[in-house]
C-alpha positions in Angstrom: -0.3 -43.9 19.9 2.5 -41.4 19.9 4.7 -43.7 22.0 4.6 -46.4 19.3 5.8 -44.0 16.6 8.6 -42.7 18.8 9.7 -46.2 19.7 9.8 -47.1 16.0 11.8 -44.0 15.2 14.2 -44.7 18.0 14.7 -48.3 16.8 15.3 -47.1 13.2 17.7 -44.5 14.4 19.7 -47.0 16.5 19.9 -49.4 13.5 21.2 -46.6 11.3 23.7 -45.5 14.0 24.9 -49.1 14.3 25.4 -49.3 10.6 27.3 -46.0 10.4 29.6 -46.9 13.3 30.4 -50.6 12.5 30.2 -51.2 8.7 33.1 -50.5 6.4 31.3 -50.5 3.1 30.6 -47.0 2.0 27.2 -47.9 0.4 26.0 -49.4 3.7 27.1 -46.3 5.5 25.1 -44.1 3.1 22.1 -46.3 3.5 22.4 -46.1 7.3 22.5 -42.3 7.2 19.4 -42.3 5.1 17.7 -44.6 7.7 18.7 -42.2 10.4 17.2 -39.3 8.4 14.0 -41.2 7.9 13.7 -41.8 11.7 14.0 -38.1 12.2 11.3 -37.5 9.6 9.0 -40.0 11.4 9.4 -38.0 14.6 8.5 -34.8 12.8 5.4 -36.3 11.3 4.4 -38.0 14.6 4.7 -34.8 16.6 3.0 -32.8 13.9 -0.1 -35.1 14.1 -0.1 -35.9 17.9 1.4 -32.7 19.3 -0.2 -30.2 21.6 -1.4 -28.1 18.6 -1.7 -30.4 15.5 -0.6 -28.7 12.3 1.1 -29.3 9.0 4.4 -27.7 10.1 6.1 -31.0 10.9 5.0 -32.6 7.6 6.3 -29.6 5.6 9.7 -29.9 7.4 9.6 -33.6 6.7 9.1 -33.1 3.0 12.0 -30.5 3.0 14.2 -33.1 4.8 13.3 -35.8 2.2 14.3 -33.4 -0.6 17.6 -32.7 1.1 18.1 -36.5 1.7 17.6 -37.2 -2.0 20.1 -34.6 -3.0 22.6 -35.9 -0.4 22.2 -39.4 -1.7 22.8 -38.3 -5.3 25.9 -36.4 -4.4 27.1 -39.1 -2.1 26.7 -41.8 -4.8 28.5 -39.6 -7.3 31.4 -39.1 -5.0 31.5 -42.8 -4.2 31.5 -43.7 -7.9 34.4 -41.3 -8.5 36.4 -42.8 -5.5 35.7 -46.3 -6.7 37.0 -45.5 -10.2 40.1 -44.0 -8.7 40.9 -46.7 -6.0 38.8 -49.7 -7.0 37.4 -50.2 -3.5 34.4 -49.0 -1.5 36.0 -49.7 1.9 35.9 -46.5 4.0 39.2 -47.4 5.7 40.9 -46.9 2.3 39.6 -43.3 2.0 41.7 -41.7 4.7 43.7 -39.5 2.5 42.6 -36.9 0.0 45.7 -37.3 -2.3 48.2 -40.1 -2.7 
């Protein structure tokens, strides 16, 4: 049963990594990072339940990671909105300089 959770987490992580490395839309990149974080959370919960000594430690870390992911998403979207207002694009290739 643990192998199926780990396989699912690996597939989710690979999909997120593909999105981060190949897509040029900043919104898609942020969503791909969130997908990768959720794959890590799935691993934490799976090892917490099916590990050698089952405990709630992995689930607590997973909740902490979800809280950090929500804060990261809020800050990332705020920065993205500010960049869009300044440059009128969400293409990550356009964001190579801090000042113009």
